[in-house]
N, C-alpha and C positions, 0 to 999 in steps of 0.2 A: 556544469554540475560537478559534483564529486560522485564517483561510483558509489560513494557513500549513500546516495539517495536512491539507489536502485530498488526502491520499493515504496512508495508513499506508504505503501506496501513496499514499494521499494523504500518508502519512507519508514515503514515499520522496522526495517532492518538497517537503518542508517547508522554507519559508524564514521566518525569524522576525525579520527586520530586519537591520541592518548593524552591524558593529563594526570599529573601526580595527585591532585586533590580535586574532588568534585563536590559541590554543595549538596546537602542532603534534604533540603526542604522540598515539598511537593511542587511549589511554584518554580524553584530553580531548576528542578529536574525537567519539568514541562517546558520551561524556556529553552533548555539545552536541546530537547528533542525537536522543538519547533525550529530552532536555528539550524539544526542538522539537515533539514530537508530543503533549505533554500538553494536555488540553482537557477542560473540564467538559461540553461538548456542542457539536456543530456539525452542519450539514446542507449538502450540496452536490448540485448537479444537473449532469448532463453528457449530451452527445450521444456516441453510440458508433457507430463505423463499422468493419465487419469485412470484411477480404478473406481468404478461406480459402486454403489451400495450393494448391488447384487453380486459383486466380485468380478464382473466383466470389465475388460480393458478397452478404452478408446484408442484409436490410432494415435500414436504420439504426434504432436504438432509443434511448430515453432512460432514464436511471437516476437514482434519488435515493439518496444515501448519508447515513445518520445515524451519528455516531460519538461515542465518549467514550473518554478515555485518561488513566490515572493511572500512577504508578510500578509499581503492583501488577497492573493489568489494562487491556487494550485491548479494545473491543467495537465492532463495525460491524454495521449493518443495511442491506442493499442491496435496494432495491425497484424493480421494473419500473414505469415510468410509461407508456410508449408503445412500440410500438403496442398495441392492445387485448389481444392474445394474452398480453402480459406482466402484465396486471392481476392482482393477487393473488399473484404469484410473488415470492419473496424468498430471500435468503441471510442468515443471521445468523452472525457470526464472532466468536470470542473467543480471546484469547491471554493467559495468565497467565505472569508471569515465572518462576514456579516449576513450570510445567507446559507442556503442549503446546497445539496449536491445535485448537479445536472449531469445527465448521461444521454448521449445520442449514439445512434448506430442502428443496426449493424451494416445495412446496405444503403440506408437513406438517412434523412434528417429527423426521423421520428424520435421523440423523447421517451426514454426508458425509465424504469424504476431505479431509484438511487442505489439499491443493492442488487442490481441485475447480475446474473451469471455472465462470465466471459467465456464464450465458446464452449458451453456445456461442461465447464470445469467447476471446481470449488472456488476459483478466483471470483471475487465479487467486486463490482465497480466501486461501491462506496468504501470498502476496506482499503483499496489501493491508495487512498489519500489520507488515511489515518486521521480522520477529523476529530477523534477523541482528544488529541493533544490541544485542541482549541475549546474543549468543553469547560464550563466554569467551575465544576466540582471535581477536585482532585485530592487524593490522599496517598500516603505512603504506609505500607503494611508489613515491613520486615524484609528479610533477605532469604534467598534460596540459592541452590547450585543447580545449574543445568549443563549437562555434558562437561562437568568439571569446572565450569566458569561461574563465579559468584555474580548474582544479580539482585537488584533492588526491586521489590514489588510495588508498582504504582497502580492505583485504581482510579478510573475515570467514570463519571456519571453524567447523564443528561436527563432532563425532565421533559424533553421534546417528545410528545405523545406519538407523533407520526414516525419517529425513528424506529426502524426494525432492530437496531442495536442500541441498548440503553445503558449498558455497563461494560467496561473493558478492563481486564487485568493484564498489565504489561510487566514482564520481568526484564529489567534494563541493566545491562553491563554499563556501569557509569563511566568507567575510564574510556571505553570505546564508543559510548553513546549508541549502543546497539541493543535493540529489543530481541532477546534470545527466544522468548515465547510470549505469545499474545492470545488471550482467551476472550471471546466475545459472547455476551449474554443478552437475552431479551429482557423485557420489562418484568418478567416473573422469575428472573435469575436462572433461566434455563440456558444451558450451554448451547450456543449455536455452532461455533467452530473454533478450532485451535490452530494457530499458525506458529510454526517452530523453525528456528534456524538449525539445520542438520549439519552443515559444514561451513567454515569460514575461510577466507583467504586474505592475504596482505596485498594492498594495492597502494603504492606510493606512500608507505608508512601508515596507511589506514587499514582498519579491519572492516571487511564487508562480507555480507552473506554470499556464499557460493551455491549452496543447495538449501532449499526450503521445502516445507511440506505444509499442507492445509488439510486438516481432518475435519470432516463434517458428517457426524454419525459414523457409518461404516464406509463412507466414501473418502478417498484420499487423493489429493492432487499433489504431485511433486514437481518442483521447478529446479532447473539447473541453468544458471547464468553462464553464457559462454563468450559473450562479447559486450563491449560498451564503449561509448564515446563520452568522455567527461566534459568536453567543451562543444557540445553539439549546437550548431547554429539554428535557431528556430526561424523557419521561413514565414513570410507574411500570411500565407494561406494555411499554415499547419493546423490551426484550430478554427478554421473558418466555419465548420459545422456548428460549433458552439456559438459563434457570433451570429449565425443565422437564427438559431433558436432564440437568442435574446431579442433579435430584431423582430421576429414573428410575434413574440410575446408582447413587445411594446406596441405593435400595430393593432392588437386586439382591443 
């Protein structure tokens, strides 16, 4: 991968280098953001800080994220590193362009809701794959500045009634292919959560998110990426839990 893809979610904040001119149509922008997330394999580690809606703080924890992304399929494995209570806990997430989002975890092979919370934080399984870049309805709606950086506002829509998220507004730095802010709405246009890049860093000539925040009402989750492997080798058993889910479904 490119540390560019450290977010499907790590895709949300994918920056894959600079270009002098970027196309301005909705289709071309979507195509660039889809291309930015492709990766044969990557691994990232991050610190997570959670303030709940009542103002209380969770014990900070560390996560490792392994991912792989092709035009046909995106997969993530999120593992707890620390504290000890998170050892052995995981979430495996998959999105196929011709299908929905599958989530398995946290200690077994049980299938979870597509937008399940990750370890009681504002991290949501479905958000981490940014499926809205594959939605059929896209539009551009002007420009804005976020933290001094100009970005182009793109709006994505889905008519899928079962989706908890029906509309997404992304403010994309076109030259860096980096979504500086993403707002997610339900079918009534009620704001669900806002994801923002708070700090960026250069990596191999590419711009990537270093610090990110997720606001969900009064609750806020902050992420700090501290390590990553751009050429992570995906093992044969890395996503076996997702393969078992598919197998069990086919046997029904």
